[in-house]
C-alpha positions in Angstrom: 119.9 86.0 71.5 115.9 84.5 71.3 112.6 86.4 71.3 110.5 84.0 73.8 107.5 83.6 75.5 105.9 82.5 78.7 102.5 80.7 78.6 100.2 77.8 80.2 97.4 78.3 78.1 95.2 77.4 75.1 96.2 80.6 73.2 92.9 81.4 73.1 91.5 85.1 74.2 92.0 86.2 77.0 94.8 84.7 78.0 97.8 86.3 78.6 101.8 85.3 78.0 104.9 87.2 79.3 107.6 88.2 76.4 110.9 88.3 77.3 114.2 88.0 76.1 117.7 86.3 76.8 119.9 88.6 75.1 123.5 89.3 78.4 124.1 92.4 75.5 121.8 95.5 75.9 119.1 95.2 73.9 115.4 96.7 72.3 112.5 94.8 72.6 109.3 95.4 70.7 105.8 94.9 70.2 104.2 95.4 67.4 106.5 97.8 66.5 107.0 99.3 70.2 109.2 99.2 72.7 108.5 97.3 75.4 110.2 96.0 79.0 111.7 92.6 79.3 109.3 90.4 81.1 106.1 92.0 79.7 102.7 90.2 80.6 101.0 90.8 77.1 97.7 91.4 78.2 95.4 92.1 75.2 92.6 91.1 72.5 92.8 88.1 70.3 95.0 88.7 67.9 99.0 88.0 66.2 101.6 90.8 67.7 105.2 90.7 67.0 107.3 90.6 69.2 111.6 91.2 68.4 114.7 92.1 70.5 117.1 93.9 68.6 120.9 94.3 70.1 122.1 97.3 70.5 125.6 97.3 71.5 128.3 97.7 69.5 131.1 95.7 69.6 129.4 91.9 69.0 127.9 92.1 65.7 126.5 88.6 65.6 122.8 87.5 66.4 122.0 91.4 66.5 117.8 91.4 65.4 114.8 88.2 66.0 111.9 88.3 66.0 108.8 85.9 66.1 105.2 85.8 66.2 102.5 84.7 68.7 99.5 84.3 68.1 96.1 84.9 70.8 93.7 83.4 69.2 89.1 84.0 68.6 87.1 82.5 71.4 84.3 80.8 69.1 83.2 78.8 72.4 79.5 79.8 72.6 78.9 80.9 76.5 75.9 81.2 78.2 75.4 83.3 81.6 73.2 80.5 83.8 71.5 82.6 87.0 69.6 79.8 89.7 66.0 82.3 90.2 64.4 84.4 87.8 63.6 88.6 88.1 61.6 89.7 90.4 63.3 88.4 93.6 62.5 89.8 97.5 64.8 90.4 99.6 66.4 89.2 101.5 66.4 86.8 98.5 69.7 86.4 96.8 70.8 84.2 93.5 74.1 83.0 91.7 75.4 83.5 88.7 78.1 81.7 86.5 79.1 80.7 83.2 78.4 77.1 81.4 81.9 77.6 79.4 85.2 75.6 79.5 87.9 77.7 77.8 89.1 80.3 79.5 86.8 83.8 80.4 86.2 86.6 82.3 82.3 87.2 84.1 81.4 90.7 85.5 79.3 92.7 87.0 78.5 96.7 86.1 82.4 96.3 84.2 84.1 95.3 86.8 84.9 92.1 87.2 
């Protein structure tokens, strides 16, 4: 019985990961002490996460608890938002927006991705 993680990235925010267990008997899975479902996607901020599993069956008394830390690091890259035009623009002219990041990022307009 173990706490396991599925991730395909560099562990920098805003990356996410899946926390799960391979426990075959009754159990409770936790993230930082709060119950979560098996195979929960953790999509939160840069911090250390304590993932733990506690077996709750009463027939098997060996290997009843396991915990592991998973760390999402702060992204220290300095990214810039770039535009191909300057304001003001006259209709129907349009402009392109991009970021010069080499790590994962979210580009949003008016808080919408």
